[in-house]
Legacy VTK file of the C-alpha trace (Angstrom):
# vtk DataFile Version 3.0
C-alpha trace
ASCII
DATASET POLYDATA
POINTS 163 float
-0.466 5.351 22.086
-3.239 8.078 21.232
-2.183 10.161 18.294
-4.584 12.528 18.759
-4.128 13.002 22.296
-0.494 13.015 21.775
-0.982 16.045 18.944
-3.053 18.111 21.491
-0.402 17.903 23.778
1.955 19.433 21.224
-0.571 22.267 20.097
-1.170 23.205 23.804
2.573 23.467 24.124
5.384 25.852 22.297
7.466 22.613 20.908
7.619 21.692 17.344
5.972 18.373 16.033
8.381 15.276 16.195
6.439 12.043 14.899
8.208 8.713 14.257
6.661 6.394 11.918
7.153 2.183 12.145
3.997 0.602 10.857
3.108 -2.281 8.914
0.287 -0.126 7.767
-3.276 -0.321 8.635
-6.385 2.033 8.572
-6.332 3.864 5.218
-8.955 6.472 6.693
-7.540 6.645 10.066
-4.061 7.677 8.297
-5.919 9.983 6.429
-7.132 11.828 9.646
-3.994 11.421 11.370
-2.822 13.223 7.777
-5.429 15.906 8.227
-4.428 16.533 11.766
-0.712 17.216 10.701
-1.465 19.237 7.991
-3.607 21.481 9.728
-1.074 21.652 13.039
1.580 22.773 10.675
-0.682 25.628 8.459
-2.104 26.772 11.950
0.455 26.450 14.295
3.323 28.749 13.215
5.338 25.476 14.174
7.634 22.918 12.248
7.172 19.204 11.904
9.309 16.463 11.124
8.835 13.015 10.456
11.291 10.023 10.787
10.526 6.516 9.115
11.968 4.123 11.095
11.889 0.725 10.137
8.997 -0.305 8.105
6.580 2.812 6.724
3.717 0.473 4.666
0.608 1.732 3.366
-1.276 3.833 5.512
2.147 5.127 7.036
2.744 6.637 3.623
-0.113 8.612 4.061
1.034 10.052 7.418
4.522 10.493 5.936
3.334 12.410 2.864
1.341 14.912 5.364
4.621 16.489 6.046
6.856 18.630 3.226
9.731 16.679 1.758
11.777 18.783 3.726
10.526 17.515 6.663
11.052 14.240 6.135
13.668 11.705 6.999
14.268 8.171 7.215
16.516 5.824 9.006
19.155 3.851 6.570
17.254 0.215 7.094
13.863 1.952 6.542
11.486 0.412 3.851
8.467 2.409 2.157
5.695 0.319 0.262
3.457 2.085 -1.683
0.345 0.660 -3.110
-3.303 1.544 -4.195
-6.112 1.078 -1.430
-7.233 -2.680 -1.616
-11.150 -3.489 -1.901
-12.672 -6.595 -1.549
-16.307 -6.935 -1.975
-18.735 -9.193 -3.329
-21.356 -7.379 -5.498
-24.821 -8.929 -5.610
-27.271 -7.918 -8.574
-30.963 -9.283 -8.099
-33.791 -7.549 -9.031
-35.339 -4.887 -11.544
-32.693 -3.514 -13.659
-33.081 0.130 -12.729
-32.165 -1.025 -9.153
-29.449 -3.109 -10.328
-28.098 0.200 -11.746
-28.330 2.078 -9.200
-26.262 -0.246 -7.294
-23.391 -0.180 -9.781
-23.379 3.600 -9.639
-23.517 3.802 -5.826
-19.967 1.476 -6.047
-18.622 3.003 -8.959
-19.118 6.453 -7.404
-17.513 4.746 -4.083
-14.334 3.384 -6.173
-14.216 7.107 -7.821
-14.084 8.847 -4.505
-11.510 6.344 -3.099
-9.278 6.815 -6.327
-9.385 10.802 -5.867
-8.341 10.322 -2.100
-5.629 8.161 -3.041
-4.532 10.474 -5.771
-4.316 13.383 -3.233
-2.435 11.439 -0.671
0.098 10.437 -3.638
0.606 14.098 -4.819
1.701 14.943 -1.310
3.845 12.276 -1.406
5.274 13.404 -4.678
5.628 16.975 -4.295
9.227 18.436 -4.709
10.175 14.745 -6.238
11.727 13.455 -9.062
9.145 11.054 -8.993
5.553 12.111 -10.912
2.195 11.545 -9.710
1.696 9.298 -13.089
5.075 7.356 -12.440
4.097 6.656 -8.610
0.538 5.657 -9.917
2.091 3.029 -12.361
4.203 1.714 -9.606
1.685 1.640 -6.797
-0.278 -0.939 -9.322
2.479 -3.167 -8.240
3.051 -2.703 -4.632
5.882 -0.501 -4.754
8.715 -1.198 -1.958
11.579 1.335 -1.765
14.716 1.419 0.512
15.439 4.533 2.233
18.157 4.928 -0.452
15.961 4.980 -3.318
13.495 7.082 -1.510
16.377 9.695 -1.192
17.355 9.231 -4.565
13.735 9.786 -5.994
13.749 12.972 -3.536
10.560 11.773 -1.765
12.540 12.317 1.698
14.779 14.692 2.653
17.640 12.725 3.951
18.679 9.752 5.570
19.642 10.018 9.402
22.520 7.688 10.525
LINES 1 164
163 0 1 2 3 4 5 6 7 8 9 10 11 12 13 14 15 16 17 18 19 20 21 22 23 24 25 26 27 28 29 30 31 32 33 34 35 36 37 38 39 40 41 42 43 44 45 46 47 48 49 50 51 52 53 54 55 56 57 58 59 60 61 62 63 64 65 66 67 68 69 70 71 72 73 74 75 76 77 78 79 80 81 82 83 84 85 86 87 88 89 90 91 92 93 94 95 96 97 98 99 100 101 102 103 104 105 106 107 108 109 110 111 112 113 114 115 116 117 118 119 120 121 122 123 124 125 126 127 128 129 130 131 132 133 134 135 136 137 138 139 140 141 142 143 144 145 146 147 148 149 150 151 152 153 154 155 156 157 158 159 160 161 162
């Protein structure tokens, strides 16, 4: 499955965009790219887009789900969402002159701050129009927040549950 090729076909046609998500997660930056393409389609095509979470909508799948407005988000009854912060595993070695070591620290801090900003943008998209504030979502995301379809509907993160 090639999302960009499939989206190109939809762009070249006259139909609305329909996306199914069933994913254990994956590449956060790849998901951000998909979300950007969805937002551009919705903004410039004059057509609607709809998304349905099928079973597992974990991690990077949340980024794609959040690209759609709440009114266009649906879940199957058995769907489970996993919302968490981006994870980083990195060994940092400081060895050399203090100024050089400080520069390494500054660069890593800038990387983390940028990642946090990008994460907040996606989280803001997800909670827009819901009963969940951005701060509440951030707090839950620190501890890997699993939400059933019913809970996501109760929090107004999605429009409805499709039976």
